[in-house]
N, CA and C atoms as an extended XYZ file, in Angstrom:
549
Properties=species:S:1:pos:R:3:atomname:S:1:resname:S:1:resid:I:1 pbc="F F F"
N        -0.903      -22.796        3.363 N   MET     1
C        -2.278      -22.858        3.677 CA  MET     1
C        -3.158      -21.515        3.149 C   MET     1
N        -3.926      -21.530        2.167 N   ASN     2
C        -4.516      -20.212        1.885 CA  ASN     2
C        -5.868      -19.923        2.569 C   ASN     2
N        -6.480      -18.699        2.586 N   LEU     3
C        -7.250      -18.238        3.445 CA  LEU     3
C        -8.630      -19.485        3.230 C   LEU     3
N        -8.857      -19.710        2.154 N   THR     4
C       -10.091      -20.545        1.946 CA  THR     4
C        -9.816      -21.628        2.905 C   THR     4
N        -8.478      -22.292        2.984 N   GLN     5
C        -8.276      -23.603        3.805 CA  GLN     5
C        -8.600      -23.096        5.116 C   GLN     5
N        -8.398      -21.989        5.786 N   TYR     6
C        -8.361      -21.621        6.986 CA  TYR     6
C        -9.880      -21.320        7.515 C   TYR     6
N       -10.644      -21.002        6.557 N   VAL     7
C       -12.076      -20.837        6.644 CA  VAL     7
C       -12.759      -22.050        6.923 C   VAL     7
N       -12.355      -23.089        5.856 N   ASP     8
C       -13.006      -24.423        5.839 CA  ASP     8
C       -12.469      -25.204        7.283 C   ASP     8
N       -11.441      -24.727        7.676 N   GLN     9
C       -11.335      -25.558        9.064 CA  GLN     9
C       -11.914      -25.137        9.943 C   GLN     9
N       -12.134      -23.770        9.913 N   LEU    10
C       -12.833      -23.103       11.072 CA  LEU    10
C       -14.498      -23.536       10.963 C   LEU    10
N       -14.952      -23.760        9.669 N   ARG    11
C       -16.276      -24.367        9.298 CA  ARG    11
C       -16.351      -25.874        9.838 C   ARG    11
N       -15.293      -26.558        9.880 N   GLN    12
C       -15.336      -27.944       10.484 CA  GLN    12
C       -15.448      -28.098       11.864 C   GLN    12
N       -14.416      -27.306       12.451 N   GLU    13
C       -14.532      -27.282       13.967 CA  GLU    13
C       -15.909      -26.656       14.414 C   GLU    13
N       -16.351      -25.621       13.813 N   LEU    14
C       -17.916      -25.325       14.546 CA  LEU    14
C       -18.758      -26.471       14.470 C   LEU    14
N       -18.597      -27.258       13.012 N   ALA    15
C       -19.677      -28.603       13.008 CA  ALA    15
C       -19.381      -29.350       14.149 C   ALA    15
N       -17.931      -29.652       14.538 N   VAL    16
C       -17.652      -30.810       15.512 CA  VAL    16
C       -17.958      -30.160       16.869 C   VAL    16
N       -17.947      -28.849       17.077 N   ALA    17
C       -18.291      -28.561       18.390 CA  ALA    17
C       -19.990      -28.625       18.348 C   ALA    17
N       -20.703      -28.180       17.397 N   ALA    18
C       -22.181      -28.313       17.086 CA  ALA    18
C       -22.663      -29.949       17.541 C   ALA    18
N       -22.120      -30.940       16.935 N   GLU    19
C       -22.275      -31.936       17.418 CA  GLU    19
C       -22.488      -32.650       18.798 C   GLU    19
N       -21.807      -31.827       19.512 N   ALA    20
C       -21.752      -32.210       21.166 CA  ALA    20
C       -23.266      -31.475       21.559 C   ALA    20
N       -23.729      -30.521       21.005 N   GLY    21
C       -25.066      -29.700       21.697 CA  GLY    21
C       -26.166      -30.693       21.010 C   GLY    21
N       -26.148      -31.682       20.039 N   GLY    22
C       -26.973      -32.187       19.839 CA  GLY    22
C       -27.658      -31.447       18.427 C   GLY    22
N       -29.072      -31.905       18.029 N   ASP    23
C       -29.843      -31.846       16.747 CA  ASP    23
C       -29.798      -30.218       16.785 C   ASP    23
N       -30.479      -29.718       17.645 N   GLU    24
C       -30.909      -28.163       17.726 CA  GLU    24
C       -29.458      -27.358       17.434 C   GLU    24
N       -28.243      -27.841       18.088 N   ALA    25
C       -26.825      -27.018       17.961 CA  ALA    25
C       -26.299      -27.005       16.638 C   ALA    25
N       -26.848      -28.264       15.830 N   ARG    26
C       -26.138      -28.652       14.531 CA  ARG    26
C       -27.037      -27.930       13.638 C   ARG    26
N       -28.293      -27.622       14.027 N   ALA    27
C       -29.096      -26.785       12.753 CA  ALA    27
C       -28.462      -25.458       12.854 C   ALA    27
N       -28.374      -24.874       14.205 N   LEU    28
C       -27.998      -23.465       14.327 CA  LEU    28
C       -26.528      -23.376       13.763 C   LEU    28
N       -25.787      -24.188       14.180 N   ALA    29
C       -24.332      -23.960       13.365 CA  ALA    29
C       -24.424      -24.095       11.698 C   ALA    29
N       -25.286      -24.703       11.254 N   GLU    30
C       -25.539      -24.592        9.576 CA  GLU    30
C       -26.037      -23.524        9.309 C   GLU    30
N       -26.872      -22.738       10.181 N   ARG    31
C       -27.507      -21.864        9.527 CA  ARG    31
C       -26.528      -20.366        9.788 C   ARG    31
N       -25.607      -20.635       10.957 N   LEU    32
C       -24.621      -19.475       11.125 CA  LEU    32
C       -23.356      -19.685       10.356 C   LEU    32
N       -23.103      -20.668        9.386 N   THR    33
C       -21.940      -21.164        8.639 CA  THR    33
C       -21.522      -19.951        7.759 C   THR    33
N       -22.421      -19.711        6.827 N   ALA    34
C       -22.285      -18.547        5.756 CA  ALA    34
C       -21.969      -17.116        6.436 C   ALA    34
N       -22.993      -16.464        7.417 N   PRO    35
C       -22.218      -15.325        7.820 CA  PRO    35
C       -21.194      -15.351        8.325 C   PRO    35
N       -20.661      -16.512        9.279 N   LEU    36
C       -19.371      -16.583        9.951 CA  LEU    36
C       -18.387      -16.995        9.091 C   LEU    36
N       -18.363      -17.488        8.008 N   GLU    37
C       -17.624      -17.558        7.008 CA  GLU    37
C       -17.085      -16.107        6.447 C   GLU    37
N       -17.983      -15.002        6.264 N   SER    38
C       -17.469      -13.800        5.535 CA  SER    38
C       -16.599      -12.833        6.796 C   SER    38
N       -17.530      -13.160        8.296 N   ALA    39
C       -16.827      -12.342        9.206 CA  ALA    39
C       -15.603      -12.919        9.584 C   ALA    39
N       -15.163      -14.368        9.452 N   ALA    40
C       -13.822      -14.819        9.511 CA  ALA    40
C       -13.164      -14.334        8.281 C   ALA    40
N       -13.525      -14.215        7.379 N   ARG    41
C       -12.288      -13.930        6.188 CA  ARG    41
C       -11.893      -12.206        6.438 C   ARG    41
N       -12.975      -11.534        6.659 N   LEU    42
C       -12.863      -10.109        6.739 CA  LEU    42
C       -11.863      -10.140        8.288 C   LEU    42
N       -11.949      -10.720        9.244 N   THR    43
C       -11.139      -10.659       10.568 CA  THR    43
C        -9.800      -11.194       10.183 C   THR    43
N        -9.559      -12.115        9.535 N   LEU    44
C        -8.310      -12.569        9.069 CA  LEU    44
C        -7.609      -11.692        8.312 C   LEU    44
N        -8.157      -11.107        7.241 N   LEU    45
C        -7.666       -9.868        6.444 CA  LEU    45
C        -7.351       -8.983        7.228 C   LEU    45
N        -7.989       -8.280        8.163 N   ASN    46
C        -7.631       -7.452        9.082 CA  ASN    46
C        -6.404       -7.456        9.947 C   ASN    46
N        -6.475       -8.915       10.479 N   ALA    47
C        -5.312       -9.148       11.171 CA  ALA    47
C        -3.907       -9.170       10.198 C   ALA    47
N        -4.098       -9.868        9.150 N   LEU    48
C        -2.994       -9.803        8.386 CA  LEU    48
C        -2.472       -8.424        7.791 C   LEU    48
N        -3.334       -7.757        7.528 N   SER    49
C        -3.142       -6.139        7.039 CA  SER    49
C        -2.563       -5.379        8.474 C   SER    49
N        -3.051       -5.731        9.597 N   ALA    50
C        -2.375       -5.111       10.715 CA  ALA    50
C        -0.568       -5.667       10.862 C   ALA    50
N        -0.729       -6.914       10.554 N   ALA    51
C         0.899       -7.427       10.758 CA  ALA    51
C         1.588       -7.110        9.647 C   ALA    51
N         1.247       -6.837        8.620 N   ALA    52
C         2.089       -6.215        7.514 CA  ALA    52
C         2.312       -4.735        7.764 C   ALA    52
N         1.276       -4.074        8.315 N   GLU    53
C         1.711       -2.624        8.939 CA  GLU    53
C         2.757       -2.721        9.956 C   GLU    53
N         2.655       -3.529       10.913 N   GLU    54
C         3.980       -3.844       12.113 CA  GLU    54
C         5.204       -4.118       11.398 C   GLU    54
N         5.300       -5.077       10.627 N   ILE    55
C         6.432       -5.673        9.761 CA  ILE    55
C         6.986       -4.636        8.976 C   ILE    55
N         6.115       -3.491        8.351 N   THR    56
C         6.593       -2.495        7.614 CA  THR    56
C         7.509       -1.577        8.350 C   THR    56
N         6.715       -1.361        9.504 N   GLY    57
C         7.465       -0.482       10.739 CA  GLY    57
C         8.800       -0.576       11.061 C   GLY    57
N         9.177       -2.167       11.022 N   GLU    58
C        10.288       -2.491       11.698 CA  GLU    58
C        11.214       -2.623       10.231 C   GLU    58
N        10.711       -2.791        9.076 N   LEU    59
C        11.887       -2.874        7.980 CA  LEU    59
C        12.036       -1.564        7.020 C   LEU    59
N        11.746       -0.551        7.750 N   VAL    60
C        12.136        0.853        7.131 CA  VAL    60
C        13.359        0.815        6.631 C   VAL    60
N        13.803        1.081        5.287 N   PRO    61
C        13.152        1.530        4.317 CA  PRO    61
C        12.331        0.622        3.392 C   PRO    61
N        12.655       -0.852        3.861 N   GLY    62
C        11.781       -1.823        3.239 CA  GLY    62
C         9.949       -1.798        3.527 C   GLY    62
N         9.416       -2.624        3.061 N   SER    63
C         7.980       -2.562        3.228 CA  SER    63
C         7.448       -3.949        3.008 C   SER    63
N         6.312       -3.952        3.509 N   VAL    64
C         5.524       -5.197        3.374 CA  VAL    64
C         4.166       -5.072        2.873 C   VAL    64
N         3.435       -5.465        1.632 N   ASP    65
C         2.148       -4.901        1.204 CA  ASP    65
C         1.464       -6.297        1.139 C   ASP    65
N         0.177       -6.022        1.683 N   LEU    66
C        -1.070       -7.337        1.480 CA  LEU    66
C        -1.603       -6.781        0.281 C   LEU    66
N        -1.820       -8.149       -0.535 N   ARG    67
C        -2.415       -7.895       -1.916 CA  ARG    67
C        -3.609       -8.913       -1.934 C   ARG    67
N        -4.701       -8.661       -2.402 N   LEU    68
C        -5.668       -9.946       -2.524 CA  LEU    68
C        -5.556      -10.391       -4.171 C   LEU    68
N        -5.762      -11.381       -4.072 N   ARG    69
C        -5.776      -12.364       -5.591 CA  ARG    69
C        -6.630      -13.017       -5.481 C   ARG    69
N        -7.847      -12.891       -6.148 N   GLY    70
C        -9.148      -13.527       -6.008 CA  GLY    70
C        -9.620      -13.448       -4.743 C   GLY    70
N        -9.563      -14.451       -3.692 N   LEU    71
C       -10.249      -14.634       -2.328 CA  LEU    71
C        -9.017      -14.936       -1.333 C   LEU    71
N        -7.862      -14.920       -1.932 N   ASP    72
C        -6.664      -15.218       -1.144 CA  ASP    72
C        -5.423      -13.960       -1.129 C   ASP    72
N        -5.043      -13.688        0.159 N   PRO    73
C        -4.148      -12.673        0.061 CA  PRO    73
C        -2.875      -13.168        0.140 C   PRO    73
N        -2.117      -12.186       -0.368 N   GLU    74
C        -0.674      -12.636       -0.365 CA  GLU    74
C         0.458      -11.301       -0.168 C   GLU    74
N         1.554      -11.482        0.487 N   PHE    75
C         2.528      -10.401        0.827 CA  PHE    75
C         3.291      -10.555       -0.104 C   PHE    75
N         3.544       -9.273       -0.359 N   VAL    76
C         4.880       -8.461       -1.099 CA  VAL    76
C         5.814       -7.712       -0.513 C   VAL    76
N         6.864       -8.482       -0.490 N   VAL    77
C         8.085       -7.761        0.644 CA  VAL    77
C         9.008       -7.092       -0.387 C   VAL    77
N         9.101       -5.807       -0.157 N   THR    78
C        10.561       -4.949       -0.480 CA  THR    78
C        11.365       -4.847        0.140 C   THR    78
N        12.175       -5.382        0.071 N   LEU    79
C        13.485       -5.338        1.196 CA  LEU    79
C        14.379       -4.238        0.911 C   LEU    79
N        14.890       -3.814        2.035 N   PRO    80
C        15.896       -2.690        1.939 CA  PRO    80
C        16.895       -2.840        1.440 C   PRO    80
N        17.839       -1.737        0.747 N   PRO    81
C        18.831       -2.115       -0.216 CA  PRO    81
C        19.958       -2.675        0.787 C   PRO    81
N        20.635       -3.610        0.267 N   SER    82
C        21.517       -4.289        1.180 CA  SER    82
C        23.043       -3.986        0.815 C   SER    82
N        23.792       -4.228        1.206 N   ALA    83
C        25.421       -3.632        1.215 CA  ALA    83
C        25.785       -4.997        0.234 C   ALA    83
N        26.377       -4.360       -1.103 N   GLU    84
C        27.074       -5.302       -2.147 CA  GLU    84
C        28.332       -5.195       -2.162 C   GLU    84
N        29.128       -6.560       -2.577 N   PRO    85
C        30.250       -6.453       -2.324 CA  PRO    85
C        30.911       -5.652       -3.495 C   PRO    85
N        32.376       -5.058       -2.928 N   PHE    86
C        32.831       -4.106       -3.733 CA  PHE    86
C        33.220       -4.644       -5.248 C   PHE    86
N        33.059       -3.736       -6.205 N   ASP    87
C        33.253       -3.940       -7.628 CA  ASP    87
C        34.203       -2.658       -8.436 C   ASP    87
N        35.500       -2.949       -8.413 N   ALA    88
C        36.178       -1.797       -8.839 CA  ALA    88
C        35.757       -1.230       -9.855 C   ALA    88
N        35.493       -2.167      -10.997 N   GLN    89
C        34.928       -1.217      -12.346 CA  GLN    89
C        33.686       -0.516      -12.169 C   GLN    89
N        32.721       -1.190      -11.628 N   ALA    90
C        31.448       -0.332      -11.122 CA  ALA    90
C        31.965        0.960      -10.256 C   ALA    90
N        32.674        0.732       -9.368 N   GLU    91
C        33.244        1.917       -8.713 CA  GLU    91
C        33.655        2.985       -9.576 C   GLU    91
N        34.679        2.623      -10.549 N   TYR    92
C        35.275        3.542      -11.398 CA  TYR    92
C        34.305        4.394      -12.309 C   TYR    92
N        33.487        3.655      -12.736 N   GLU    93
C        32.229        4.140      -13.783 CA  GLU    93
C        31.407        4.988      -12.906 C   GLU    93
N        31.090        4.846      -11.589 N   ALA    94
C        30.555        5.568      -10.863 CA  ALA    94
C        31.073        6.976      -10.808 C   ALA    94
N        32.670        7.041      -10.584 N   LEU    95
C        33.398        8.177      -10.380 CA  LEU    95
C        33.350        8.937      -11.745 C   LEU    95
N        33.416        8.045      -12.496 N   MET    96
C        33.456        8.947      -13.895 CA  MET    96
C        32.088        9.546      -14.609 C   MET    96
N        31.154        9.000      -13.972 N   SER    97
C        29.583        9.481      -14.480 CA  SER    97
C        29.442       10.686      -13.847 C   SER    97
N        28.583       11.619      -14.618 N   PRO    98
C        27.972       12.756      -13.868 CA  PRO    98
C        27.179       12.596      -12.693 C   PRO    98
N        27.431       13.474      -11.772 N   PRO    99
C        26.575       13.149      -10.489 CA  PRO    99
C        24.707       13.057      -10.807 C   PRO    99
N        24.359       12.501       -9.671 N   PRO   100
C        22.891       12.000      -10.118 CA  PRO   100
C        22.355       13.333       -9.878 C   PRO   100
N        21.016       13.472      -10.150 N   ALA   101
C        20.077       14.546       -9.964 CA  ALA   101
C        19.833       14.452       -8.485 C   ALA   101
N        19.441       15.445       -7.838 N   PRO   102
C        19.397       15.568       -6.050 CA  PRO   102
C        17.917       14.686       -6.021 C   PRO   102
N        18.137       13.905       -4.897 N   ALA   103
C        17.060       13.025       -4.547 CA  ALA   103
C        16.082       14.059       -4.021 C   ALA   103
N        14.729       13.375       -4.256 N   PRO   104
C        13.574       14.152       -3.513 CA  PRO   104
C        13.775       14.386       -2.040 C   PRO   104
N        12.928       15.232       -1.571 N   PRO   105
C        13.066       14.996       -0.099 CA  PRO   105
C        12.399       13.987        0.540 C   PRO   105
N        13.087       13.475        1.711 N   PRO   106
C        12.292       12.439        2.299 CA  PRO   106
C        10.993       12.928        2.840 C   PRO   106
N        10.292       11.711        3.236 N   ALA   107
C         8.813       11.971        3.727 CA  ALA   107
C         9.013       12.431        5.280 C   ALA   107
N         8.230       13.491        5.611 N   PRO   108
C         8.578       13.803        7.203 CA  PRO   108
C         8.214       13.080        7.798 C   PRO   108
N         8.605       12.904        9.188 N   GLU   109
C         8.334       12.042       10.197 CA  GLU   109
C         6.711       12.222       10.236 C   GLU   109
N         6.241       11.687       11.009 N   ALA   110
C         4.628       11.452       11.489 CA  ALA   110
C         4.281       12.691       12.477 C   ALA   110
N         3.411       13.285       12.575 N   GLY   111
C         2.955       14.174       13.213 CA  GLY   111
C         2.706       13.838       14.775 C   GLY   111
N         2.107       14.687       15.643 N   ASP   112
C         2.074       14.168       16.866 CA  ASP   112
C         1.256       12.849       17.175 C   ASP   112
N         0.459       12.685       16.208 N   ASP   113
C        -0.403       11.363       16.693 CA  ASP   113
C         0.122        9.945       16.543 C   ASP   113
N         0.998       10.299       15.318 N   GLY   114
C         1.994        9.114       14.931 CA  GLY   114
C         1.180        7.932       14.316 C   GLY   114
N        -0.057        8.501       13.999 N   GLY   115
C        -0.848        7.265       13.479 CA  GLY   115
C        -0.790        7.230       11.829 C   GLY   115
N        -1.425        6.029       11.186 N   THR   116
C        -1.447        6.350        9.761 CA  THR   116
C        -2.977        6.359        9.201 C   THR   116
N        -3.087        6.928        8.139 N   ALA   117
C        -4.724        6.798        7.643 CA  ALA   117
C        -4.724        5.984        6.420 C   ALA   117
N        -5.621        5.428        6.157 N   ARG   118
C        -5.930        4.469        4.935 CA  ARG   118
C        -6.630        5.303        3.817 C   ARG   118
N        -6.348        5.331        2.609 N   ILE   119
C        -7.108        6.193        1.598 CA  ILE   119
C        -7.077        5.073        0.194 C   ILE   119
N        -8.221        5.085       -0.301 N   ASN   120
C        -8.316        4.512       -1.787 CA  ASN   120
C        -7.836        5.548       -2.609 C   ASN   120
N        -7.340        5.226       -3.582 N   LEU   121
C        -6.636        6.037       -4.858 CA  LEU   121
C        -6.840        5.295       -5.943 C   LEU   121
N        -7.538        5.725       -7.081 N   ARG   122
C        -7.969        5.155       -8.398 CA  ARG   122
C        -7.074        6.025       -9.117 C   ARG   122
N        -6.196        5.702       -9.870 N   LEU   123
C        -5.441        6.226      -10.867 CA  LEU   123
C        -5.753        5.269      -12.381 C   LEU   123
N        -5.535        6.010      -13.209 N   PRO   124
C        -5.765        5.565      -14.579 CA  PRO   124
C        -4.640        4.592      -14.851 C   PRO   124
N        -4.836        3.537      -15.714 N   ALA   125
C        -3.755        2.316      -15.612 CA  ALA   125
C        -2.256        3.031      -16.347 C   ALA   125
N        -2.620        3.901      -17.290 N   HIS   126
C        -1.130        4.552      -17.601 CA  HIS   126
C        -0.263        5.340      -16.628 C   HIS   126
N        -1.290        5.823      -15.663 N   VAL   127
C        -0.489        6.654      -14.542 CA  VAL   127
C        -0.093        5.543      -13.664 C   VAL   127
N        -0.877        4.658      -13.210 N   LYS   128
C        -0.197        3.687      -12.436 CA  LYS   128
C         0.925        3.201      -12.685 C   LYS   128
N         0.794        2.522      -13.872 N   ALA   129
C         2.049        2.059      -14.570 CA  ALA   129
C         3.295        2.798      -14.307 C   ALA   129
N         3.389        4.275      -14.600 N   ARG   130
C         4.298        5.028      -14.208 CA  ARG   130
C         4.865        5.284      -12.937 C   ARG   130
N         3.811        5.279      -11.777 N   VAL   131
C         3.976        5.344      -10.376 CA  VAL   131
C         4.776        3.970      -10.055 C   VAL   131
N         4.277        2.997      -10.609 N   GLU   132
C         5.108        1.641      -10.059 CA  GLU   132
C         6.590        1.551      -10.728 C   GLU   132
N         6.761        2.165      -11.875 N   GLU   133
C         8.063        2.423      -12.525 CA  GLU   133
C         8.781        2.961      -11.800 C   GLU   133
N         8.269        4.327      -11.377 N   ALA   134
C         9.030        5.427      -10.416 CA  ALA   134
C         9.445        4.553       -9.128 C   ALA   134
N         8.469        3.929       -8.625 N   ALA   135
C         8.901        3.173       -7.497 CA  ALA   135
C         9.841        2.337       -7.200 C   ALA   135
N         9.783        1.592       -8.332 N   ASN   136
C        10.893        0.372       -8.435 CA  ASN   136
C        12.295        0.916       -8.837 C   ASN   136
N        12.188        2.403       -9.452 N   ARG   137
C        13.283        2.693       -9.756 CA  ARG   137
C        14.211        3.529       -8.379 C   ARG   137
N        13.067        3.782       -7.666 N   ASP   138
C        13.471        4.464       -6.545 CA  ASP   138
C        13.795        3.399       -5.164 C   ASP   138
N        13.596        1.976       -5.722 N   GLY   139
C        13.817        1.283       -4.687 CA  GLY   139
C        12.521        1.106       -3.631 C   GLY   139
N        11.595        1.583       -3.738 N   LEU   140
C        10.511        1.927       -2.913 CA  LEU   140
C         9.185        0.958       -3.064 C   LEU   140
N         8.538        0.869       -2.346 N   SER   141
C         7.079        0.241       -2.462 CA  SER   141
C         6.503        1.371       -3.018 C   SER   141
N         5.088        0.768       -3.637 N   VAL   142
C         4.138        2.204       -4.490 CA  VAL   142
C         3.568        3.104       -3.191 C   VAL   142
N         3.273        2.285       -2.202 N   ASN   143
C         2.846        3.312       -1.050 CA  ASN   143
C         3.886        4.280       -0.581 C   ASN   143
N         4.937        3.699       -0.198 N   ALA   144
C         5.902        4.599        0.228 CA  ALA   144
C         6.391        5.852       -0.928 C   ALA   144
N         6.500        5.369       -2.106 N   TRP   145
C         6.805        6.274       -3.226 CA  TRP   145
C         5.531        7.412       -3.270 C   TRP   145
N         4.294        6.844       -3.107 N   LEU   146
C         3.150        8.119       -3.182 CA  LEU   146
C         3.288        8.740       -1.875 C   LEU   146
N         3.632        8.437       -0.592 N   VAL   147
C         3.736        9.090        0.413 CA  VAL   147
C         4.848       10.320        0.481 C   VAL   147
N         6.108        9.867       -0.158 N   ARG   148
C         6.872       10.689       -0.352 CA  ARG   148
C         6.810       11.831       -1.439 C   ARG   148
N         6.168       11.374       -2.681 N   ALA   149
C         5.461       12.580       -3.566 CA  ALA   149
C         4.748       13.492       -3.341 C   ALA   149
N         3.768       12.940       -1.979 N   VAL   150
C         2.440       13.916       -1.802 CA  VAL   150
C         3.385       14.602       -0.827 C   VAL   150
N         4.220       14.331       -0.033 N   SER   151
C         4.750       15.104        1.064 CA  SER   151
C         6.033       16.155        0.314 C   SER   151
N         6.320       15.745       -0.487 N   GLY   152
C         7.212       16.434       -1.314 CA  GLY   152
C         6.328       17.819       -1.941 C   GLY   152
N         5.189       17.616       -2.561 N   ALA   153
C         4.519       18.430       -3.081 CA  ALA   153
C         3.976       19.390       -1.904 C   ALA   153
N         3.523       18.947       -0.727 N   LEU   154
C         3.054       19.646        0.110 CA  LEU   154
C         3.899       20.517        0.964 C   LEU   154
N         5.352       19.933        1.010 N   ASP   155
C         6.242       20.942        1.490 CA  ASP   155
C         6.907       22.125        0.650 C   ASP   155
N         6.546       22.093       -0.394 N   GLN   156
C         6.912       23.073       -1.403 CA  GLN   156
C         6.419       24.492       -0.676 C   GLN   156
N         7.283       25.517       -0.851 N   PRO   157
C         6.847       26.791       -0.104 CA  PRO   157
C         5.231       27.202       -0.451 C   PRO   157
N         5.049       26.995       -1.654 N   ASP   158
C         3.413       27.543       -1.896 CA  ASP   158
C         2.403       26.407       -1.987 C   ASP   158
N         2.730       24.956       -1.160 N   GLY   159
C         1.994       24.101       -1.057 CA  GLY   159
C         1.579       23.264       -2.676 C   GLY   159
N         2.172       23.575       -3.394 N   GLY   160
C         2.056       22.964       -4.737 CA  GLY   160
C         1.386       23.633       -5.818 C   GLY   160
N         0.910       24.810       -5.153 N   ARG   161
C        -0.032       25.399       -5.960 CA  ARG   161
C         0.345       25.776       -7.318 C   ARG   161
N         1.761       26.407       -7.346 N   ALA   162
C         2.130       26.789       -8.699 CA  ALA   162
C         2.095       25.603       -9.844 C   ALA   162
N         2.548       24.708       -9.173 N   ALA   163
C         2.700       23.062       -9.900 CA  ALA   163
C         1.251       23.028      -10.934 C   ALA   163
N         0.414       23.082       -9.684 N   ARG   164
C        -1.170       22.857      -10.206 CA  ARG   164
C        -1.591       23.851      -10.985 C   ARG   164
N        -1.187       25.060      -10.992 N   ALA   165
C        -1.758       26.197      -11.897 CA  ALA   165
C        -1.296       25.830      -13.220 C   ALA   165
N         0.139       25.727      -13.253 N   ALA   166
C         0.837       25.506      -14.432 CA  ALA   166
C         0.000       24.045      -15.103 C   ALA   166
N        -0.087       23.235      -14.618 N   GLY   167
C        -0.989       22.068      -15.091 CA  GLY   167
C        -2.310       22.340      -15.829 C   GLY   167
N        -3.117       23.316      -14.723 N   ARG   168
C        -4.504       23.789      -15.497 CA  ARG   168
C        -4.439       24.641      -16.531 C   ARG   168
N        -3.199       25.526      -16.590 N   ARG   169
C        -3.258       26.234      -17.930 CA  ARG   169
C        -2.875       25.299      -19.336 C   ARG   169
N        -1.926       24.346      -18.691 N   GLU   170
C        -1.470       23.333      -20.143 CA  GLU   170
C        -2.825       22.664      -20.481 C   GLU   170
N        -3.533       22.228      -19.850 N   THR   171
C        -4.733       21.620      -20.176 CA  THR   171
C        -5.961       22.490      -20.517 C   THR   171
N        -5.967       23.967      -20.395 N   GLN   172
C        -7.028       24.670      -20.794 CA  GLN   172
C        -6.762       24.847      -22.218 C   GLN   172
N        -5.749       24.899      -22.829 N   GLY   173
C        -5.430       25.092      -24.068 CA  GLY   173
C        -5.300       26.853      -24.335 C   GLY   173
N        -5.789       27.248      -25.190 N   PHE   174
C        -6.269       29.051      -25.487 CA  PHE   174
C        -7.246       29.469      -24.442 C   PHE   174
N        -7.143       30.606      -24.201 N   GLY   175
C        -8.197       31.269      -23.452 CA  GLY   175
C        -7.929       30.835      -21.815 C   GLY   175
N        -8.730       31.656      -20.891 N   GLY   176
C        -8.035       31.620      -19.186 CA  GLY   176
C        -9.472       30.561      -18.741 C   GLY   176
N        -9.190       30.361      -17.425 N   GLY   177
C       -10.064       29.459      -17.014 CA  GLY   177
C       -10.581       30.039      -15.804 C   GLY   177
N       -11.550       29.753      -14.813 N   PHE   178
C       -11.880       29.956      -13.367 CA  PHE   178
C       -11.803       29.257      -12.512 C   PHE   178
N       -11.448       29.140      -11.247 N   THR   179
C       -11.781       28.233      -10.348 CA  THR   179
C       -12.367       29.148       -9.185 C   THR   179
N       -13.228       28.546       -8.518 N   GLY   180
C       -13.766       28.867       -7.085 CA  GLY   180
C       -15.233       28.417       -6.970 C   GLY   180
N       -15.819       28.927       -6.086 N   TRP   181
C       -17.361       28.537       -5.814 CA  TRP   181
C       -18.345       29.502       -6.614 C   TRP   181
N       -19.604       29.043       -7.003 N   VAL   182
C       -20.294       29.882       -7.682 CA  VAL   182
C       -21.482       29.496       -6.885 C   VAL   182
N       -22.348       30.534       -6.576 N   ARG   183
C       -23.726       30.571       -6.138 CA  ARG   183
C       -24.711       30.486       -7.185 C   ARG   183
């Protein structure tokens, strides 16, 4: 059943309840249907989002993401890596290949508050595609990959300032630039 069907069911149940109250209650129910429909959708989406967050906490390193397709939500599940059957040829090839590059540092544990914060991030389409590719390559959800990347940048001894300064120099071309506040 999709979200629209749940909201329609709520609307029908409100109409049935209003029938018991007579004409005045029926008219009131008709006037309240549209505002209640929006509130019901938002409440259901909030409940689904909270459920996805709870499940993700239990599924680490996997994740569950809630996405909207039109008016209907859908869950996207990224399962944790599972044990695979032994493959002698693959094992041999792995032993003969050069060692992989060191893995980026894991995301640090949550601070004292243990909570999470929600943030909207708008990326150019080409950057978003690269982030999704990197997350898939690492077997992570996009959210988990971004948390790891941001945490890794912030955990650098200089807080990532050297990398940002190098990026600014590359985009400035010739000549210098200034940063700071001006009055």
